[in-house]
C-alpha positions as CSV (number, residue, x, y, z in Angstrom):
1,M,8.4,-5.9,-28.9
2,T,5.4,-6.3,-26.7
3,A,1.8,-5.4,-27.5
4,L,1.7,-2.2,-25.4
5,E,5.1,-0.8,-27.0
6,E,3.4,-1.5,-30.8
7,A,0.2,0.3,-29.6
8,R,2.1,3.2,-28.9
9,N,2.8,3.7,-32.6
10,N,-0.3,2.2,-34.0
11,T,-3.9,3.8,-33.6
12,E,-5.8,0.5,-34.4
13,K,-3.9,-1.5,-31.7
14,R,-4.1,1.0,-29.5
15,N,-7.8,1.3,-29.9
16,R,-8.1,-2.4,-29.9
17,I,-6.4,-2.6,-26.3
18,I,-8.3,0.1,-25.1
19,E,-11.6,-1.7,-26.0
20,Q,-10.6,-5.0,-24.8
21,Y,-10.0,-3.4,-21.3
22,T,-12.7,-1.0,-21.1
23,P,-14.2,-3.0,-18.3
24,F,-11.1,-2.7,-16.6
25,I,-11.3,1.4,-16.8
26,L,-15.0,1.3,-15.7
27,K,-14.2,-0.9,-12.5
28,T,-11.1,1.1,-11.8
29,A,-13.0,4.3,-12.1
30,S,-15.9,3.1,-10.0
31,E,-13.7,1.9,-7.2
32,Y,-11.9,5.1,-7.0
33,S,-15.0,7.3,-7.5
34,N,-17.0,5.0,-4.9
35,K,-19.8,5.2,-7.3
36,Y,-21.4,3.5,-10.8
37,I,-19.6,5.2,-13.7
38,D,-21.8,5.9,-16.7
39,P,-19.8,6.0,-19.8
40,G,-22.1,7.8,-21.5
41,K,-22.9,10.5,-19.0
42,D,-20.2,10.5,-16.4
43,E,-16.8,12.8,-16.9
44,E,-14.9,10.2,-14.9
45,F,-15.0,7.8,-17.7
46,S,-13.4,10.2,-20.0
47,V,-10.7,11.3,-17.6
48,S,-10.1,7.5,-16.8
49,L,-10.0,6.7,-20.7
50,L,-7.1,9.6,-21.2
51,A,-5.5,8.4,-18.0
52,F,-5.3,4.7,-19.6
53,N,-4.0,6.0,-22.6
54,E,-1.6,8.0,-20.7
55,A,-0.2,4.7,-18.8
56,I,0.1,2.8,-22.1
57,D,2.3,5.7,-23.5
58,S,4.5,6.0,-20.4
59,Y,4.4,2.3,-18.8
60,D,8.1,1.3,-18.2
61,S,8.3,-2.7,-17.7
62,T,11.8,-2.4,-16.5
63,R,10.4,-0.9,-13.1
64,G,9.1,-4.5,-12.2
65,I,5.5,-3.2,-12.0
66,S,2.7,-4.7,-13.8
67,F,0.7,-2.6,-16.4
68,F,-2.3,-2.9,-14.6
69,S,-1.0,-1.5,-11.4
70,F,0.5,1.3,-13.0
71,A,-2.6,2.1,-15.0
72,R,-4.7,2.0,-12.0
73,T,-2.4,4.5,-10.3
74,V,-2.3,6.7,-13.3
75,I,-6.2,6.5,-13.1
76,R,-6.4,7.6,-9.8
77,R,-4.0,10.4,-10.1
78,R,-6.1,11.8,-12.9
79,L,-9.3,11.4,-11.1
80,V,-8.0,13.1,-8.1
81,D,-6.7,15.9,-10.0
82,H,-10.0,16.1,-11.8
83,Y,-12.0,16.0,-8.7
84,R,-9.8,18.9,-7.1
85,K,-10.2,21.0,-10.2
86,N,-14.2,20.6,-10.3
87,K,-15.0,20.7,-6.6
88,K,-17.7,23.2,-6.7
89,K,-19.2,21.1,-9.5
90,Y,-19.3,17.9,-7.5
91,R,-19.9,19.4,-3.9
92,E,-23.8,19.5,-5.0
93,L,-24.6,22.3,-2.6
94,P,-28.5,22.6,-2.5
95,M,-29.7,25.9,-3.3
96,T,-31.9,26.2,0.0
97,V,-28.3,26.4,1.8
98,L,-27.7,29.7,-0.1
99,E,-31.1,31.2,1.2
100,N,-30.5,30.2,4.8
101,E,-28.9,33.1,6.9
102,N,-25.9,31.1,8.0
103,S,-25.3,30.1,4.2
104,Y,-21.6,31.3,4.2
105,M,-20.8,29.1,7.2
106,E,-22.6,26.3,5.6
107,Y,-20.7,26.9,2.3
108,E,-17.4,26.7,4.5
109,L,-18.5,23.8,6.0
110,S,-19.5,22.2,2.5
111,E,-16.0,22.9,1.3
112,K,-14.4,21.5,4.2
113,R,-16.4,18.3,3.8
114,F,-15.5,17.9,0.3
115,G,-11.9,18.4,0.8
116,D,-12.1,15.8,3.5
117,Q,-13.8,13.3,1.5
118,V,-11.3,13.7,-1.4
119,R,-8.6,13.1,1.3
120,Q,-10.4,10.3,2.5
121,M,-10.8,8.9,-1.2
122,E,-7.1,9.5,-1.5
123,I,-6.1,7.4,1.5
124,Q,-8.1,4.6,0.7
125,N,-7.2,4.5,-2.9
126,E,-3.6,4.6,-1.7
127,I,-4.1,1.6,0.9
128,L,-6.1,-0.4,-2.4
129,E,-3.2,0.0,-4.4
130,Y,-0.4,-0.8,-1.4
131,R,-2.3,-3.7,-0.6
132,R,-2.0,-5.2,-4.3
133,T,1.6,-4.3,-4.6
134,L,2.2,-6.1,-1.4
135,E,0.4,-9.2,-2.5
136,E,2.8,-9.2,-5.7
137,F,5.7,-9.8,-3.1
138,G,3.7,-12.6,-0.9
139,I,2.8,-10.3,1.9
140,S,-0.7,-9.7,2.8
141,F,-1.9,-6.2,4.3
142,D,-3.1,-7.7,7.7
143,Q,0.3,-9.3,8.3
144,L,2.1,-5.8,8.4
145,V,1.4,-5.3,12.3
146,K,2.7,-8.9,13.0
147,I,6.1,-8.5,10.8
148,S,6.9,-5.0,12.6
149,P,9.8,-5.4,15.0
150,G,9.0,-5.0,18.2
151,K,11.8,-2.8,19.4
152,K,11.8,0.9,18.1
153,D,15.6,0.9,17.4
154,A,15.2,-2.4,15.4
155,R,12.2,-0.8,13.5
156,D,14.5,2.3,12.8
157,R,17.3,0.0,11.4
158,A,14.8,-1.6,9.3
159,K,13.6,1.9,8.0
160,D,17.2,2.8,7.1
161,V,17.6,-0.3,5.2
162,A,14.4,0.4,3.0
163,R,15.5,4.0,2.8
164,L,18.8,2.4,1.3
165,I,16.7,0.5,-1.2
166,A,14.5,3.3,-2.2
167,G,17.5,5.7,-2.5
168,D,19.7,3.1,-4.7
169,Q,18.5,2.3,-8.4
170,D,20.4,-1.0,-8.6
171,L,19.1,-2.0,-5.2
172,T,15.6,-0.8,-6.5
173,H,15.9,-2.7,-9.5
174,Y,16.8,-5.9,-7.9
175,L,13.9,-5.8,-5.3
176,M,11.5,-5.2,-8.2
177,K,12.7,-7.7,-10.7
178,N,13.3,-10.6,-8.1
179,R,11.0,-10.0,-5.6
180,L,13.5,-10.6,-3.2
181,L,15.8,-8.4,-0.8
182,P,19.6,-8.1,-2.3
183,L,21.0,-9.7,0.7
184,K,24.6,-9.5,0.0
185,E,24.9,-5.8,-1.3
186,L,22.5,-4.7,1.6
187,E,24.7,-6.5,4.1
188,Q,27.9,-4.4,2.8
189,K,26.2,-1.3,2.4
190,S,24.1,-1.1,5.6
191,N,26.6,-3.0,8.1
192,V,23.5,-4.9,9.2
193,S,23.7,-8.6,9.6
194,R,22.1,-11.2,7.1
195,K,20.5,-12.6,10.1
196,T,18.7,-9.5,10.9
197,L,18.0,-8.5,7.2
198,E,16.5,-11.8,6.7
199,R,14.4,-11.9,10.2
200,N,12.8,-8.3,8.9
201,R,12.9,-9.1,5.3
202,K,9.1,-8.6,4.9
203,Y,9.0,-5.5,7.1
204,I,11.8,-3.9,5.3
205,I,10.4,-4.7,1.9
206,A,6.9,-3.5,3.0
207,I,8.5,0.1,4.2
208,A,10.7,0.3,0.8
209,L,7.7,-0.1,-1.3
210,V,5.9,2.6,0.3
211,L,9.1,5.0,-0.1
212,M,9.5,4.0,-3.6
213,G,5.8,4.3,-4.7
214,D,3.2,7.1,-5.1
215,Y,2.0,6.8,-1.4
216,S,2.1,10.5,-0.1
217,Y,0.0,9.6,3.0
218,L,1.3,6.3,3.8
219,R,4.8,7.9,3.8
220,G,3.7,10.2,6.4
221,Y,2.7,7.6,8.7
222,I,6.1,5.7,8.2
223,S,7.9,9.1,9.1
224,G,5.6,10.0,12.2
225,G,4.9,6.3,13.4
226,D,7.6,6.2,16.1
227,R,7.3,9.5,17.4
228,G,7.0,9.8,21.1
């Protein structure tokens, strides 16, 4: 039984893990909030602490993802939820705006600006998490353009293979466990030659990771990237 599994049923061990990794929780919260987090004052710390607790309870090591990558994702989700629920509080609209004759328009613009900021933060956080995941597979974020097949039909074929992986539990498990494409199974199920699969290996993996992960914005780029 791992230390995490033991902590689920042992309050003392859970508290010890939380205390040990409080710097990790603070660093993650600060990165995703784009500001310094004061544990004694900022609600973001309490939200992140609860999220870390949630990660301990729900982490599944068989998925092949490290606990800390998983915990970062859970903390990010909970912080985004927190900001959405409390957007009036974090908008920090000056009182002088309300006294202005254009106050309603300013209020609407402030709401939009805050929504845009949250959306931008979500995109940045997705990219950060995706970058870390790619590195676990030996792929750098900067390589993505270089490894993309030059022809549209080749990209489409590679995306179809990636969708096949993301939709098949056995293929997904093999990829996450071995950090390799299950070439033999893919050759049979996709009717794509092994040579083509090997040539586009990194691109297929990169797309599959997006489809398998919690990357709603990045998935949109994949769906719309070859239109027109």
